C-alpha positions as CSV (number, residue, x, y, z in Angstrom):
1,X,-120.2,-87.9,-253.4
2,X,-117.7,-90.7,-252.7
3,X,-115.8,-90.9,-249.8
4,X,-112.2,-92.5,-249.1
5,X,-110.0,-92.9,-245.9
6,X,-106.6,-91.0,-246.6
7,X,-103.7,-91.1,-243.9
8,X,-100.6,-89.2,-243.8
9,X,-97.4,-90.5,-241.8
10,X,-93.9,-89.0,-241.2
11,X,-91.4,-91.3,-242.6
12,X,-87.7,-91.8,-241.9
13,X,-88.4,-90.5,-238.2
14,X,-90.2,-91.8,-234.9
15,X,-91.9,-88.4,-234.4
16,X,-94.4,-86.3,-236.0
17,X,-93.2,-82.9,-237.5
18,X,-90.0,-84.4,-238.5
19,X,-89.1,-86.7,-241.6
20,X,-90.7,-86.7,-244.8
21,X,-94.7,-86.6,-244.8
22,X,-96.5,-88.7,-247.4
23,X,-100.2,-89.1,-247.7
24,X,-101.5,-92.9,-248.1
25,X,-104.8,-94.0,-249.8
26,X,-105.5,-97.9,-249.4
27,X,-108.0,-98.4,-252.2
28,X,-109.9,-101.6,-253.5
29,X,-109.0,-100.5,-257.2
30,X,-107.2,-97.6,-258.8
31,X,-108.9,-94.4,-259.2
32,X,-108.4,-92.6,-262.6
33,X,-105.4,-91.5,-263.2
34,X,-106.6,-87.8,-263.5
35,X,-108.2,-88.3,-260.1
36,X,-105.1,-89.5,-258.3
37,X,-103.1,-86.7,-259.8
38,X,-105.5,-84.1,-258.6
39,X,-105.8,-85.4,-254.8
40,X,-101.7,-85.3,-255.1
41,X,-102.1,-81.7,-256.1
42,X,-104.7,-81.1,-253.4
43,X,-102.4,-82.6,-250.8
44,X,-99.3,-80.4,-252.0
45,X,-97.1,-83.0,-250.3
46,X,-93.8,-84.4,-252.1
47,X,-95.8,-87.5,-252.8
48,X,-99.1,-89.3,-252.2
49,X,-99.1,-93.0,-252.4
50,X,-102.1,-95.2,-253.8
51,X,-101.9,-98.7,-252.6
52,X,-104.2,-101.5,-253.8
53,X,-104.2,-105.4,-253.3
54,X,-102.8,-107.6,-256.2
55,X,-101.6,-111.2,-256.5
56,X,-98.3,-110.8,-254.8
57,X,-99.5,-108.7,-252.1
58,X,-99.9,-104.9,-252.9
59,X,-99.4,-102.5,-255.8
60,X,-98.1,-99.0,-255.1
61,X,-98.1,-95.8,-257.2
62,X,-97.0,-92.4,-256.1
63,X,-97.8,-88.9,-257.4
64,X,-95.9,-85.9,-256.7
65,X,-98.2,-82.4,-257.0
66,X,-97.2,-82.4,-260.6
67,X,-96.7,-86.1,-262.0
68,X,-96.5,-89.9,-261.3
69,X,-93.0,-90.8,-260.3
70,X,-91.6,-94.3,-260.8
71,X,-90.0,-94.4,-257.6
72,X,-90.6,-93.3,-254.0
73,X,-89.0,-94.6,-250.9
74,X,-90.4,-92.5,-248.1
75,X,-94.0,-92.6,-249.3
76,X,-93.3,-96.6,-249.7
77,X,-92.1,-96.7,-245.8
78,X,-95.3,-94.6,-245.0
79,X,-97.6,-96.9,-246.7
80,X,-96.2,-99.9,-245.1
81,X,-96.6,-98.1,-241.9
82,X,-100.2,-97.5,-242.6
83,X,-100.7,-101.2,-243.7
84,X,-99.2,-102.3,-240.8
85,X,-100.6,-99.8,-238.0
86,X,-104.4,-99.5,-239.8
87,X,-104.6,-102.7,-241.4
88,X,-103.1,-105.4,-239.4
89,X,-100.4,-106.3,-242.1
90,X,-97.7,-108.4,-239.8
91,X,-95.8,-110.3,-242.7
92,X,-93.4,-108.8,-244.9
93,X,-95.2,-106.7,-247.1
94,X,-94.7,-106.8,-250.9
95,X,-95.4,-103.8,-252.9
96,X,-95.3,-104.5,-256.6
97,X,-94.3,-101.3,-258.8
98,X,-94.4,-100.5,-262.5
99,X,-90.7,-99.8,-262.9
100,X,-88.5,-100.6,-260.3
101,X,-89.9,-104.3,-259.6
102,X,-91.0,-105.4,-256.0
103,X,-90.4,-103.6,-252.9
104,X,-90.5,-105.5,-249.7
105,X,-91.1,-103.8,-246.1
106,X,-90.8,-105.7,-243.1
107,X,-92.5,-104.2,-239.8
108,X,-89.9,-104.8,-236.9
109,X,-91.8,-103.6,-234.0
110,X,-91.7,-100.2,-232.4
111,X,-92.3,-98.3,-235.3
112,X,-89.1,-99.9,-237.0
113,X,-89.2,-101.3,-240.5
114,X,-86.7,-102.9,-242.6
115,X,-86.8,-101.9,-246.5
116,X,-85.6,-104.3,-249.3
117,X,-85.0,-102.2,-252.4
118,X,-83.4,-102.5,-255.7
119,X,-79.8,-101.1,-256.2
120,X,-79.6,-98.8,-258.7
121,X,-75.9,-98.5,-259.3
122,X,-74.8,-95.2,-260.7
123,X,-73.5,-94.5,-264.1
124,X,-71.1,-92.0,-265.4
125,X,-72.4,-88.5,-266.3
126,X,-71.4,-86.0,-268.8
127,X,-71.3,-82.9,-266.7
128,X,-73.6,-80.1,-268.1
129,X,-72.3,-76.6,-268.6
130,X,-74.9,-75.5,-266.0
131,X,-72.8,-77.2,-263.3
132,X,-70.4,-74.3,-263.5
133,X,-73.4,-72.0,-262.1
134,X,-74.6,-74.6,-259.8
135,X,-71.6,-75.6,-258.0
136,X,-69.3,-72.5,-258.3
137,X,-67.1,-73.9,-255.6
138,X,-66.6,-77.1,-257.4
139,X,-67.5,-80.8,-257.1
140,X,-65.6,-84.1,-256.8
141,X,-67.5,-86.5,-259.0
142,X,-71.3,-86.5,-260.7
143,X,-73.1,-89.7,-262.0
144,X,-76.5,-90.6,-262.6
145,X,-79.3,-93.4,-262.3
146,X,-82.5,-93.5,-264.5
147,X,-84.4,-90.6,-262.9
148,X,-81.7,-88.7,-260.8
149,X,-78.5,-86.9,-261.1
150,X,-75.8,-87.1,-258.1
151,X,-73.1,-84.8,-257.1
152,X,-70.5,-85.4,-254.7
153,X,-69.2,-82.2,-253.0
154,X,-66.4,-81.6,-251.3
155,X,-67.3,-81.7,-248.0
156,X,-70.6,-82.3,-245.6
157,X,-70.3,-78.5,-244.9
158,X,-70.8,-78.0,-248.4
159,X,-73.8,-80.1,-248.6
160,X,-75.4,-78.5,-245.6
161,X,-74.9,-74.7,-246.7
162,X,-75.7,-75.2,-250.2
163,X,-78.1,-72.7,-251.4
164,X,-80.0,-74.1,-254.5
165,X,-80.9,-72.0,-257.4
166,X,-84.1,-73.7,-258.3
167,X,-84.6,-72.1,-261.5
168,X,-81.0,-73.4,-262.9
169,X,-81.8,-76.9,-261.5
170,X,-85.0,-77.0,-263.3
171,X,-83.1,-76.8,-266.8
172,X,-81.6,-80.2,-265.8
173,X,-84.9,-81.4,-267.3
174,X,-87.1,-84.3,-265.2
175,X,-84.2,-85.5,-263.4
176,X,-83.7,-84.6,-259.7
177,X,-80.6,-83.6,-258.2
178,X,-79.1,-85.2,-255.1
179,X,-75.8,-83.7,-253.5
180,X,-73.6,-85.8,-251.3
181,X,-70.6,-85.9,-249.3
182,X,-68.8,-88.2,-246.9
183,X,-69.0,-87.8,-243.4
184,X,-71.2,-85.2,-241.3
185,X,-73.9,-85.3,-238.6
186,X,-77.6,-85.0,-237.7
187,X,-78.8,-81.7,-236.8
188,X,-78.6,-83.0,-233.1
189,X,-74.8,-83.8,-233.8
190,X,-75.0,-87.6,-234.3
191,X,-72.2,-88.6,-236.4
192,X,-72.8,-90.3,-239.8
193,X,-71.0,-91.8,-242.6
194,X,-72.3,-89.5,-245.4
195,X,-75.0,-86.6,-245.7
196,X,-77.2,-85.5,-248.8
197,X,-79.7,-83.4,-249.7
198,X,-82.0,-83.8,-252.8
199,X,-84.3,-81.1,-255.3
200,X,-86.6,-81.8,-257.8
201,X,-88.3,-78.6,-258.7
202,X,-89.5,-80.1,-262.3
203,X,-91.7,-82.6,-259.9
204,X,-93.1,-80.0,-258.1
205,X,-90.8,-80.7,-255.1
206,X,-88.3,-77.7,-254.2
207,X,-86.4,-79.6,-251.7
208,X,-87.4,-83.0,-250.5
209,X,-87.1,-83.6,-247.0
210,X,-85.9,-87.3,-246.8
211,X,-85.7,-89.2,-250.2
212,X,-85.7,-93.0,-249.5
213,X,-85.1,-93.7,-253.5
214,X,-82.0,-91.9,-253.9
215,X,-80.4,-94.0,-251.3
216,X,-80.9,-97.2,-253.6
217,X,-77.9,-95.2,-255.5
218,X,-76.1,-93.2,-252.6
219,X,-75.5,-96.9,-250.6
220,X,-73.9,-98.5,-254.0
221,X,-71.8,-95.3,-254.7
222,X,-70.6,-94.8,-251.2
223,X,-70.0,-98.6,-251.0
224,X,-67.6,-98.3,-253.8
225,X,-65.8,-95.5,-252.6
226,X,-65.7,-96.3,-248.8
227,X,-66.1,-100.1,-248.7
228,X,-69.4,-102.3,-248.6
229,X,-70.8,-102.2,-245.1
230,X,-73.5,-100.7,-243.1
231,X,-73.7,-96.9,-243.3
232,X,-75.4,-94.4,-241.4
233,X,-77.0,-91.3,-243.3
234,X,-78.5,-88.2,-242.9
235,X,-80.7,-86.3,-245.2
236,X,-79.7,-82.7,-244.3
237,X,-83.2,-81.0,-245.2
238,X,-84.7,-78.5,-242.7
239,X,-86.7,-81.2,-241.4
240,X,-83.9,-83.8,-241.9
241,X,-84.0,-87.6,-241.6
242,X,-81.8,-90.5,-240.4
243,X,-81.5,-93.5,-242.5
244,X,-79.4,-96.9,-241.7
245,X,-78.7,-99.2,-244.8
246,X,-76.1,-101.6,-246.6
247,X,-75.6,-103.0,-250.1
248,X,-76.6,-106.7,-250.6
249,X,-75.7,-107.9,-253.8
250,X,-78.1,-106.3,-256.2
251,X,-80.5,-105.0,-253.3
252,X,-80.2,-102.1,-250.8
253,X,-81.3,-102.8,-247.3
254,X,-82.7,-99.6,-245.6
255,X,-83.9,-99.3,-242.1
256,X,-86.3,-96.5,-240.9
257,X,-89.1,-95.5,-238.6
258,X,-92.5,-93.7,-239.4
259,X,-95.2,-92.0,-237.4
260,X,-98.7,-91.4,-238.1
261,X,-99.9,-87.7,-238.3
262,X,-103.4,-87.8,-239.9
263,X,-106.3,-90.1,-240.4
264,X,-108.9,-88.1,-242.2
265,X,-111.8,-88.8,-244.8
266,X,-111.6,-87.3,-248.3
267,X,-114.7,-86.4,-250.5
268,X,-114.8,-86.9,-254.3
269,X,-117.6,-86.0,-256.8
270,X,-119.4,-88.7,-258.5
């Protein structure tokens, strides 16, 4: 029997039971892919992150309960939080990835972290026929990046009250669906510049509580529509998550917090 330390942290929140939970394993070497996928399925969280040392600092991979994904923001934040609080990392933490380059997370103290992510500017989308079913009240605009579809709805209230047809969303294919609108507020009434929600049933995620990676496209999108400036944002899932960010050339700067929920030992067969 092999034993490994595993942590669970809530990202984009300063308290447990909010934000987005992610499991984190800091390893010496990658486990077999089937083993990492099995651990993620057993955890049944939106993402489980696996981190190993490399020449630049660390390398990171993310798994949903159903598949490996190309980019995950909240599990990156959770991983940096664990590296900082459990393993003593203090300098900017560089995390190399397989598809989106190097991500940099800087501990700023008091559970606060600055994230330097690639800007994934949206590209035009030819709206599929299923949109008439998904958005009977209409939509303002639609676009996409390499892994998700983004739809602007007429109002923040439309985002908050949206009732997802998960079976219909799944017909979009492997892409996730992010809906967004200008304005709105957090669950406790704090005004923000834009709100969003994210659904990825094909990846085993009905609704993601807080999605850092979608903001690599939402920040460039709203910078084009509202002018490039610092933004406050709220992902209006039932748990909810507050983010701050801005566009900086070809990068997106996000700020978020994280809180450790669990320290555990998992046991794997030899």
